[in-house]
N, C-alpha and C positions, 0 to 999 in steps of 0.2 A: 052331405058335402063327400066329395071323393075321399076314401081312406089316404090314399097316396097324397092327394092337395093337402090333407089335414096334417097327414105326417110331416111333410115339407114344411106348413106353416108353423107348426111346434118346434121342430130343429130350428127356424130361422128366429125363431124367439129366443131359443137358448144361446145361440148363436151371440146375438145382440147382446143378452144377458152376459155372456162371459166375456165381451169384448166394451163393457161399459167403462172401465178404466180410461178409454182413449176418447170418449166423448169430447166434445168440445161445442163451445157454444158464442154468439157472439162476435165473432170474427171471421173472415173471409181470406182467402188464399191457403198455403201450406203451410202444415204444422209438425213439423220433424219428431219421431218418436223414438229412431234409432237407425241403424244401417239400414237402407233401403227401406224403411217402413216410414211413411208418412199420411197425414190426413189432408183432403182436398175440401175445403170449405166454401159455401158460397152463400151470399145473405138473399139473392135475387134470382130470379129465373135468368141463365146463362148459355148461351148457344156457343158452341167451339168447331169452327169448321173448318175441315179438311185436315185435321191433326194427323201427323204421323208420331208413335212412340219410338224410341230408341230401342227398347226393351221390352218384352211382355209384361205385363203386368197382372197380379191376383189383386181383385179387390173386394170390399163388403160394402155395400149401402149400409149405413149407418142411419142415416137420417134423410128423409126427403125419398126422391125418385130419380133414376136415370134412364136416358133414351139414347140408344148408340144405333147407329145407320150406316151401314158399309154398302155404298151402293144402294141400290132399290130393299135391302135385307135390313130390317128394323127388329130392334130388342128393346123390352121395356123391362125395366130391373126396379123392384121396390125396395124398402127399408128390410134387411135380413138376407137379403139377395146375395150367393157368393160368384163372383163372375171373373172372367179371364178376358182381356184385350190384347190383340196379337201387338206385334212390333211389326214397322215399316207398312204399314196397311194405312190408307185415307179413311179415316171416319169423321163422321159429325156426329157431334157429343151434344146433348140438350143436359141438363143438371137443374132440378127442378126442388127447391126449397119443400119441407113438409110444411103443409097448410095451416096447422096449428102454432107452430113454433117459427114459422120462417126462416128456416135453417135447412142447408143441405150438407151432407156430411158422407164423405168414402173413406175409409181405412185403404190404403194402397201399400202393396208388396212387390217392389220390382225383383224379378229374378231373371238378371242376365244369363245365369251358366247352371240351369237348371238340370242339363242333361250331366253335365261335369260334376253335380253333388250329387248324381244317381249312379254317377261311375258309368254306366251304361247305359242307352236309353231301348228299351225293350221293344222289338218290333212287333209293329201291330200286324192284325190278321186281315187279309180282305175284307171280312165282315165288318171288322172294326174301321177299318179305312172308309168303306162306304156311308157309315153311320155318322163320321166323323166330317164328310165331306162337306157340308154345307156350314158346317162348325158353329153350334149356339154359342151364346157369348154364357148363359148361366149355367154353373155347375150344380148337378144335383147334391144333396147333402145328404149325409150319413151321419148317424152318431160319433163314428169314431173320427170322420172328416172335422166336423164342428169341434170335438175336442182338439183335433191336431192343430185346427187356425188358432185357437184361441191360445193354446200352450207356446207355437211357434211366434205368435205377437208378441206375447209375454216374455217370450226367451230374448226376443231382440231388441225389446224394451228394457230390458235388465242391464244391457250396456255388457262392455269388455270383458267384465270379470265373469261373466257365464259364456265365454267365446264358444267352449265344447258342448256345451248344454244347447246352445243356440243352433248350432250346426247340425246337432242331433235332433232338433225338433223341426228344423227347416229340412231337411231329408225325409224323415218318418211322413211330412206333410206332402211333400212333391210325390214321394211312393204311392199315398193315396191318391193322388190327383191323378197318376200317369194314365190310369184306362178311362179316364172320363173323355169324351168328346171334346168339351167345349175346352179342356184344359191342353188339349194339342199343341198350341201357337207355344206354348212354355217349352215344349221340348224338340219342337221340329219349326224353326222359322223359315226352312227354305221353302222357297217357292216351287222349285222344281219337286220337292220331296212331296207336296201338298198336291202338285197335279198329278204326278205318279200316281199318288193315293186316292186320287179318284178315278184316273182312268182305266188303271189296273183293276178297278172293281169290277167292270166289263168291257172288253176290248172291242166286241162285237159290235158296240154302239158307235152311232156316227158323230163322234164327239165332235164340237166346234168351239173354237177357241171364245167366243162370246158367252156360251152356255156355260164354261168350264168358269172363265173369270166370274160370273156370276155367283157359282157355287161356293167359291172359296171366298166370296165378299170382295171382290176387287173390281175395277174398272177394266175393261180388256187391255187400253193402253197401257195401264198399270202393270199387269200380270206380264204382259211382252217385253215391256221395260226391264220389269226384275229378271225375268230368263234371259234375259240378252246378257244381263249383268252376271247371271251365273253359268253365261259360256253355252246356252242353247236355243235354239226357237221352239215355238209350240207345236210346229210341224215335225221337227224333226226329234222332238222329243217323243211325240205318239208314234212315229215311225218307228224308231228305236225299238219302243216298248213293244209294239207288234210284232216286231220280225224276231225279236228275242223269245217271246212267248210263242210264236210259231214254231221255231226250232225246238224248244224245248217240247212241244207238242208231240213233234215229230220223233224227236228220241224216245217219246213214250209210244211209238209204233202207230199214232195216229197218220192219217194219209194226209198229203199234202193238201188235196181239195177239204178236208175237216179242220185241218190247221187254219187253211185262208179264210175260212167261212166264221170258225170261232174267234179269230182278232179282226174281223170288220171288212174283209176283203170278199166282195160277191164276184168279182173277175177273176180269173184263174190268170189269166195273161197279165193284170196286172200285179196281183201276188207275187208271181213269179219274175217280173221285173225289179222289183223291190226287193226281195228276196236276193236276186244275184247283185244288186248292188251293195247291199249289206253284207255277205259272205262271198261273194266271188262264185257261186257257184250256181245251178239250178236246185230247187227243192229236190225233185228226185234223185238227183245225185247225191246232195248232201246229206239226204236221209238214212244211206248207207256208207256213210263216210267213216272215218276213224274220228272225226269231229265229233260226228253226233254220238259214236259209242263212247268216247270218253268226256261226252259234256254233260 
């Protein structure tokens, strides 16, 4: 067996053991454990179609298995899996009871204000954004993360008397999750930010809306609608990002032709037209202007 896979299995077992106090049996529906912490249980296989969550959630499959589909992207989650489901994204979910016990359970933590709890969201690098583009759902376990999940769940369940401990445990958990691509929806639910994170990884590519929507787990119509709600279209967002990147490259003494190629324009004339529309001047002129020297 692969060493990494064996390690993840061992950590999954440790996570389930540490969450044993939350195990339920013999009932379906929701069971509240504390503020924003609950179990969701099912006694038979159930399929949830086109659901959209109001807030991102962090979950652990305690018993049975779970399948999550975002468009054509599917993820299978087994007992002991730690996962994140994004907000405001249509998903089809299949909950499967354990064959030996006939019971499905996930422990769910709603986190509507993850970035606030961390006080400031740490910017991701281009490499980080490229890894996160497809957004896996399953979080990779580490010993520290397993301990943090167990401690946070226990602190929340212990109630108001432990409010300072609860906040401290939750903040510790979020800090450990912040670097994992699967946890990104907890800290950045903006569709504009998710699209930017993807296209900025390589602006020279011929980005198309259907492909970008698929890679962030949305239908094209949903992506376009949510971008419109945030005040921008896909075409304008892509063009703006390309022009800003080109201007930056020319400020670093790149030629207009090199900048055009780097941001996806094969035609110099087309690039110059877009550049004039964005900045009111030709690339060759703006390259030597005070704006560029100060920008």
